[in-house]
C-alpha positions in Angstrom: -0.4 -31.6 22.5 3.3 -31.2 21.4 5.5 -29.3 23.7 8.4 -27.7 21.4 11.6 -28.0 23.7 13.8 -25.7 21.3 13.3 -21.8 21.2 12.4 -20.0 18.4 15.2 -18.1 16.5 16.4 -15.5 19.3 16.9 -11.6 18.9 20.1 -10.2 18.7 21.9 -6.7 20.2 24.8 -5.7 21.2 25.4 -6.4 25.0 27.0 -3.4 27.0 29.7 -4.2 29.5 28.2 -1.8 32.5 25.5 -4.5 32.4 25.1 -6.5 35.9 27.0 -9.5 35.3 23.9 -12.0 36.1 22.0 -9.5 33.3 25.1 -10.2 31.1 25.1 -13.4 31.7 21.4 -14.7 31.6 20.6 -12.4 28.4 24.1 -14.1 26.6 22.5 -17.4 27.6 19.4 -16.6 25.8 21.2 -15.0 22.9 19.6 -11.4 23.4 21.9 -8.4 23.3 21.0 -5.2 24.2 22.8 -1.8 23.2 24.0 0.9 25.9 21.1 2.9 25.4 18.6 0.2 25.7 20.1 -0.8 28.9 19.9 2.6 30.5 16.5 2.6 29.2 15.7 -0.3 31.3 17.8 0.7 34.1 15.7 3.8 34.3 12.1 1.9 33.7 13.0 -0.3 37.0 13.9 2.5 39.0 10.8 3.9 38.3 8.5 0.9 38.3 10.0 0.3 42.3 9.7 3.9 43.2 6.2 3.7 42.1 5.5 0.9 43.8 6.2 2.3 46.8 2.3 4.1 46.8 0.8 2.0 43.9 0.8 -1.8 43.8 2.4 -2.5 40.3 4.2 -5.5 41.3 5.2 -7.9 44.1 8.8 -7.5 43.2 10.5 -5.3 45.8 14.0 -5.5 44.6 16.3 -4.7 41.6 17.7 -8.0 40.9 14.4 -9.7 41.2 13.2 -6.7 38.9 15.9 -7.6 36.3 14.9 -11.1 36.3 10.9 -11.2 36.9 10.3 -7.8 34.8 12.6 -7.3 32.0 14.3 -10.6 31.7 11.2 -12.4 31.9 9.5 -10.0 29.5 12.0 -10.5 27.1 11.6 -14.2 26.4 8.4 -13.3 24.0 11.0 -11.6 21.7 11.4 -14.7 19.6 7.9 -15.3 18.8 7.8 -11.5 17.3 11.0 -12.0 15.2 9.0 -12.5 12.0 7.2 -9.1 11.9 8.1 -6.8 9.5 9.2 -3.2 10.5 6.2 -1.1 11.4 4.2 -4.2 12.4 1.5 -3.4 15.7 1.6 -5.4 18.4 -1.1 -4.9 21.5 0.0 -5.9 25.2 -3.3 -6.7 27.3 -3.3 -5.9 30.7 -0.6 -4.4 30.9 -0.1 -3.5 34.4 3.1 -1.8 35.2 3.9 -1.9 31.1 4.7 -5.7 31.2 5.8 -7.1 28.9 5.1 -4.4 26.6 7.5 -1.8 28.0 10.7 -4.0 27.6 9.1 -4.8 24.2 9.1 -1.3 23.2 12.7 -0.8 24.5 14.0 -3.9 22.5 12.0 -3.8 19.5 12.0 -0.1 18.4 10.8 -1.3 14.8 7.5 -2.2 16.2 4.7 0.0 17.2 3.6 -1.4 20.7 0.1 -0.3 22.3 -0.4 -1.2 25.9 -3.9 -1.7 27.4 -4.7 -0.7 30.7 -7.8 -0.3 32.3 -6.8 1.3 35.6 -6.1 4.9 35.7 -3.1 4.9 37.9 -1.4 2.3 36.0 -2.1 3.9 32.8 -0.8 6.8 33.7 2.4 5.0 34.9 3.3 3.8 31.8 2.6 7.2 30.0 4.7 8.8 32.2 7.5 5.9 31.4 6.8 6.2 27.6 7.7 10.0 27.8 10.8 9.7 30.4 11.9 7.1 28.2 11.4 8.9 24.8 9.9 6.0 23.2 8.4 6.9 20.2 6.9 3.4 19.4 5.0 3.1 22.5 1.4 4.2 23.5 -1.2 3.5 26.0 -5.2 2.7 25.7 -7.0 3.2 29.0 -9.8 0.7 28.7 -11.0 -2.9 28.5 -10.4 -5.4 26.4 -14.0 -6.4 26.3 -14.8 -3.1 24.9 -12.3 -2.0 22.5 -12.7 -5.6 21.0 -15.4 -4.2 19.4 -14.1 -0.8 18.3 -13.4 -1.0 14.4 -9.7 0.9 15.2 -8.9 -2.2 17.3 -11.0 -5.2 16.5 -8.3 -7.4 14.1 -6.1 -4.8 13.3 -2.9 -6.4 15.4 -0.4 -8.4 14.2 0.0 -9.4 17.5 -0.9 -9.7 21.2 1.4 -10.3 24.2 0.4 -10.7 27.8 1.3 -11.9 31.4 -1.0 -12.6 34.4 -4.4 -11.8 32.5 -5.9 -14.9 33.9 -6.8 -18.5 32.4 -6.5 -19.4 29.1 -10.1 -19.5 28.2 -10.5 -16.0 29.7 -7.2 -14.6 27.8 -8.0 -15.8 24.6 -11.5 -14.0 24.4 -9.6 -10.9 25.7 -7.2 -11.1 22.9 -8.3 -12.9 19.8 -10.6 -10.4 19.0 -7.8 -8.0 18.5 -5.6 -9.6 16.3 -5.7 -10.2 12.3 -6.1 -13.3 10.9 -2.9 -15.0 10.5 -1.9 -12.8 13.7 -0.7 -14.3 16.7 -0.9 -14.4 20.2 1.7 -14.9 22.6 0.9 -15.6 26.4 3.7 -15.9 29.5 2.5 -18.9 31.4 3.6 -21.1 34.1 3.4 -24.5 34.5 -0.2 -25.2 34.2 0.0 -24.0 30.6 -1.0 -27.4 29.0 -3.6 -27.7 31.5 -5.1 -24.6 30.9 -4.9 -25.2 27.0 -6.9 -28.7 27.5 -9.6 -26.8 29.4 -10.0 -24.4 26.8 -10.7 -26.3 24.0 -14.1 -24.7 23.6 -12.5 -21.0 23.4 -9.6 -21.9 20.9 -12.3 -23.3 18.7 -14.8 -20.8 18.9 -12.2 -17.6 19.0 -10.9 -18.5 15.6 -7.3 -20.4 17.1 -5.2 -22.3 15.0 -1.9 -23.8 15.0 -0.3 -23.5 18.9 2.9 -24.4 20.3 4.0 -24.3 24.2 7.7 -22.9 23.9 10.1 -23.3 26.9 11.1 -19.8 27.7 14.3 -20.6 29.1 17.1 -23.2 28.6 16.7 -26.3 31.0 19.8 -25.1 32.6 18.2 -21.8 34.3 15.7 -24.2 36.3 12.9 -21.6 35.2 9.5 -22.7 34.1 7.9 -20.0 32.4 6.5 -21.3 28.9 5.3 -19.1 26.1 2.0 -20.4 24.5 1.8 -19.5 21.0 -1.3 -19.6 19.2 -2.0 -18.6 15.6 -5.0 -17.2 14.3 -6.7 -18.7 11.6 -10.1 -17.1 11.1 -12.2 -14.5 12.3 -13.5 -14.3 16.1 -17.4 -14.3 15.5 -18.8 -10.9 16.2 -20.2 -11.4 19.8 -17.0 -12.0 21.5 -15.5 -10.6 23.5 -18.7 -10.5 25.6 -19.4 -7.4 28.4 -17.4 -6.6 30.7 -16.5 -8.9 33.3 -18.5 -11.7 31.9 -15.7 -13.8 30.4 -14.1 -13.9 33.6 -17.1 -15.1 35.5 -18.1 -17.1 32.7 -15.2 -18.7 30.7 -15.7 -20.0 27.8 
């Protein structure tokens, strides 16, 4: 499998001078710029995450600098994969947790409609509070399981793209994500250094679920020393009606 070393066309916004220096520098190197209002929303969101994390296990990140890098900047590396979407396009974040990468994408891409799917009630409630506090008009929460809504007409094959991180191995992630994406849509998965191995192990799932062209794209330039990649999978055919299987089955018995 060919690994794409060149990042696709980057997103551009106006960078505010108030940003912490390392944030300004790293986003500039990624060709991502933010308006002052967007930066303020990110700061407020991170404050809410770190505060909630004291009582609810949202993330292993405990300090602000790490939160900027691992929660915000990491999440924004999926933006190039969404650049071709038209305004009003729909994106679903499967297994959103604390709202990642869905909340950062919703802030950075107000022209897109971002739905965050989270089964755990406390986490779903937290995301709702964040959406309300930040006044996001383009974001929503679905409290349910991917195995369930993947069979609902209002969700099955209705999304232009699916984004996710830390959902599980690729064969599991695909069964949860592909049924939600339209033909011609795309799954964008944030993955670590085992991404290509996971794709090889997910060969059957790729074939069965309707996957087409795929690429493994470095999320960061080599100078960052960060091995995060974005796995981009085009959906070229319909997903058979029996998928996704019943809740828990994809994880227990991967394709």
